[in-house]
Each structure stands twice: as C-alpha cells, then as structure tokens.
Legacy VTK file of the C-alpha trace (Angstrom):
# vtk DataFile Version 3.0
C-alpha trace
ASCII
DATASET POLYDATA
POINTS 183 float
0.000 0.000 0.000
2.873 2.403 0.780
4.355 1.711 -2.650
1.050 2.574 -4.301
0.876 5.916 -2.439
4.499 6.715 -3.299
3.915 5.909 -6.969
0.736 8.027 -7.049
2.526 10.933 -5.373
5.436 10.660 -7.815
3.001 10.704 -10.753
1.197 13.792 -9.444
4.491 15.595 -8.860
5.800 14.710 -12.314
2.681 16.200 -13.862
2.751 19.316 -11.668
6.462 20.160 -11.881
6.346 21.331 -15.507
3.678 23.823 -14.430
5.871 25.130 -11.634
9.113 25.212 -13.638
8.273 25.914 -17.285
10.934 24.973 -19.813
13.255 27.695 -21.019
12.183 29.026 -24.387
14.565 29.831 -27.178
15.012 33.534 -27.911
12.510 35.166 -30.241
14.210 35.315 -33.667
12.500 38.638 -34.482
13.402 40.303 -31.198
16.178 42.806 -31.665
19.142 42.182 -29.400
21.504 44.953 -28.348
23.672 45.956 -31.274
22.011 43.550 -33.752
19.354 44.932 -36.067
19.824 42.403 -38.893
16.706 40.341 -38.056
14.622 43.479 -37.666
15.902 44.819 -40.987
15.061 41.516 -42.719
11.521 41.528 -41.298
10.746 45.121 -42.287
9.906 44.073 -45.823
7.142 41.853 -44.437
5.508 44.045 -41.804
3.733 47.366 -41.867
3.245 50.015 -39.227
-0.458 50.328 -38.419
-2.397 53.355 -37.291
-4.750 52.497 -34.432
-7.859 54.323 -33.291
-7.786 54.877 -29.534
-10.736 54.877 -27.181
-10.161 58.625 -26.748
-10.417 59.062 -30.529
-13.596 56.981 -30.642
-15.129 59.064 -27.855
-14.227 62.253 -29.726
-16.145 61.002 -32.790
-19.145 59.984 -30.667
-19.169 63.338 -28.877
-19.090 65.228 -32.211
-22.025 63.224 -33.581
-24.126 63.472 -30.415
-23.478 67.215 -30.100
-24.511 67.819 -33.714
-27.620 65.605 -33.377
-28.681 67.496 -30.261
-28.081 70.816 -32.027
-30.397 69.601 -34.811
-32.931 68.301 -32.241
-32.812 64.736 -33.584
-32.199 61.413 -31.926
-29.763 58.766 -32.897
-27.317 56.114 -31.856
-23.670 56.333 -32.796
-21.178 53.476 -32.820
-17.447 53.631 -33.445
-15.476 50.498 -34.313
-11.786 49.817 -34.896
-10.313 48.856 -38.283
-11.398 45.239 -37.809
-14.974 46.220 -37.031
-14.846 45.606 -33.289
-16.871 47.998 -31.141
-14.955 50.690 -29.260
-17.706 53.094 -28.235
-21.509 53.276 -28.474
-23.970 55.923 -27.326
-27.724 56.221 -27.836
-29.389 59.585 -27.336
-32.354 59.511 -24.954
-35.611 58.768 -26.766
-33.963 56.967 -29.694
-35.513 53.594 -30.547
-33.544 50.704 -28.997
-32.723 48.915 -32.276
-30.725 51.969 -33.407
-27.799 50.777 -31.279
-27.507 47.508 -33.204
-28.106 49.139 -36.572
-25.470 51.835 -35.987
-22.973 49.161 -34.929
-23.781 47.139 -38.050
-23.253 50.167 -40.264
-19.915 50.949 -38.623
-18.735 47.322 -38.910
-19.711 47.091 -42.560
-17.944 50.352 -43.349
-14.753 49.357 -41.506
-14.527 45.840 -42.905
-15.179 46.877 -46.496
-13.298 50.181 -46.101
-16.001 52.250 -47.773
-19.177 54.143 -46.886
-22.291 52.028 -46.464
-24.215 54.431 -48.718
-22.344 52.772 -51.619
-23.784 49.393 -50.631
-27.304 50.771 -50.225
-27.075 52.177 -53.749
-25.756 48.869 -55.100
-28.620 46.937 -53.498
-31.199 49.501 -54.667
-29.776 49.258 -58.183
-30.632 45.556 -58.216
-27.685 43.652 -56.760
-29.821 42.229 -53.981
-27.597 39.179 -53.497
-25.292 41.410 -51.459
-27.737 41.262 -48.554
-26.858 37.567 -48.172
-23.391 38.496 -46.881
-22.981 37.738 -43.168
-22.909 40.637 -40.703
-23.584 43.141 -43.488
-25.654 46.325 -43.081
-26.111 48.035 -46.474
-27.806 51.174 -45.149
-26.365 54.642 -45.427
-24.935 56.060 -42.230
-21.636 54.149 -41.969
-18.442 56.041 -42.824
-14.819 54.885 -42.593
-12.427 56.832 -40.380
-9.366 57.490 -42.524
-6.102 58.913 -41.166
-3.068 59.389 -43.415
-4.677 57.173 -46.041
-5.291 54.309 -43.587
-8.719 53.167 -42.391
-8.436 53.142 -38.602
-12.092 52.398 -37.930
-15.561 53.562 -38.842
-18.529 55.407 -37.417
-22.149 54.335 -37.826
-25.249 56.393 -37.080
-28.875 55.270 -36.948
-32.067 56.843 -35.674
-31.808 60.433 -36.905
-34.752 61.885 -38.825
-33.718 60.248 -42.147
-31.159 57.899 -43.673
-29.497 60.896 -45.311
-29.211 62.609 -41.930
-27.677 59.431 -40.451
-25.048 59.656 -43.184
-24.452 63.386 -42.665
-23.990 62.891 -38.919
-21.532 60.045 -39.537
-19.547 62.257 -41.925
-19.566 65.002 -39.282
-18.052 62.559 -36.774
-15.377 61.426 -39.255
-14.446 65.040 -39.974
-14.142 65.790 -36.257
-11.469 63.107 -35.902
-9.386 64.734 -38.639
-9.777 68.204 -37.128
-8.739 67.110 -33.643
-5.425 68.460 -32.382
LINES 1 184
183 0 1 2 3 4 5 6 7 8 9 10 11 12 13 14 15 16 17 18 19 20 21 22 23 24 25 26 27 28 29 30 31 32 33 34 35 36 37 38 39 40 41 42 43 44 45 46 47 48 49 50 51 52 53 54 55 56 57 58 59 60 61 62 63 64 65 66 67 68 69 70 71 72 73 74 75 76 77 78 79 80 81 82 83 84 85 86 87 88 89 90 91 92 93 94 95 96 97 98 99 100 101 102 103 104 105 106 107 108 109 110 111 112 113 114 115 116 117 118 119 120 121 122 123 124 125 126 127 128 129 130 131 132 133 134 135 136 137 138 139 140 141 142 143 144 145 146 147 148 149 150 151 152 153 154 155 156 157 158 159 160 161 162 163 164 165 166 167 168 169 170 171 172 173 174 175 176 177 178 179 180 181 182
C-alpha cells in the first residue's frame, strides 16, 4: 500500500512540476538584441506600421455626432469600431428607438470591414444587386463612414435613428471630420 501511495505521489508531482518550472524558451528570432538589427531589418519588408484608433479618438467622434444631433434636435445612436470592425464606443441619445444601437454598430462594422461608406452598398442593393444582402454581418444602409487617417482606415462610425437615412449619413460624416480636425 505504501508503494502505491508513493507511486501516485510521484506521478502527481511529475505532472505538476512542468507547471511550476516551465521549460526555457529559445530567444525570439525577431526580437532585436543589443547591437544587432539584422533580423529586424530583414523583417521590415514583411511588416507594416499600423495606425490604431484609440478609445479617446472613438469618444471624440461619438461626442461630435451626439453634439450635432442634439443641435439639430434629432435622436440617434452612434457606434465607433476599430479597423477590424470591433466595437470601441456606443452611445444612444435619450428617446432613440432601442434597435438603433444595433443598426449603428452594423453600419460601422460594414464600413470598416469593407473600407467604404455604407451608402455605396445601399445604392448597389437599390440598383438591383440584392444578393449582397446575403453576406454575413452586413448592413447596407447609409450612415456608416470609414475613419481614414493618413490614407489608412483606422475604424468607422455608424449612425442610426436620426430623422432620415441621409441625416444618419451626414452625422456620420460630421463625426469622421471631427477626428481629422482634432489636435
């Protein structure tokens, strides 16, 4: 019986020790070591510096849209997503219908992922290319505008729930312009 306990304890310890003392990993081949930039130089032809929209930048866009909507005495929901279409910031003005939050997010995602305004997709669908609506997670309604900085799409803004689809689009463009005018 003692042998069985000793064997069981040895088995448990052999399984647990790797968790306590992880194996040493080899150095990262792309990590630049002091005085050696050869691997970094070789990799530069295969990587690109990306511009990234910050939460502060997303909030600036939302604030610009909400301020303009309130000035115009209209409702609305505004969503800002990053370049991959993931939500960074969402605000719905009091009194705006609840579904506007989801629609504005869909517009922003569509605009970011396709890197163009959603008004272009609404026109395409209205002109007869209705098969486009079969695309997953696709909102072909005007009101989604990419956020472009130095020629790079860093995200998108989507607006829903203003007094018209055209006003959704105008408010989204207002938000995009505010990002470019920020200090």
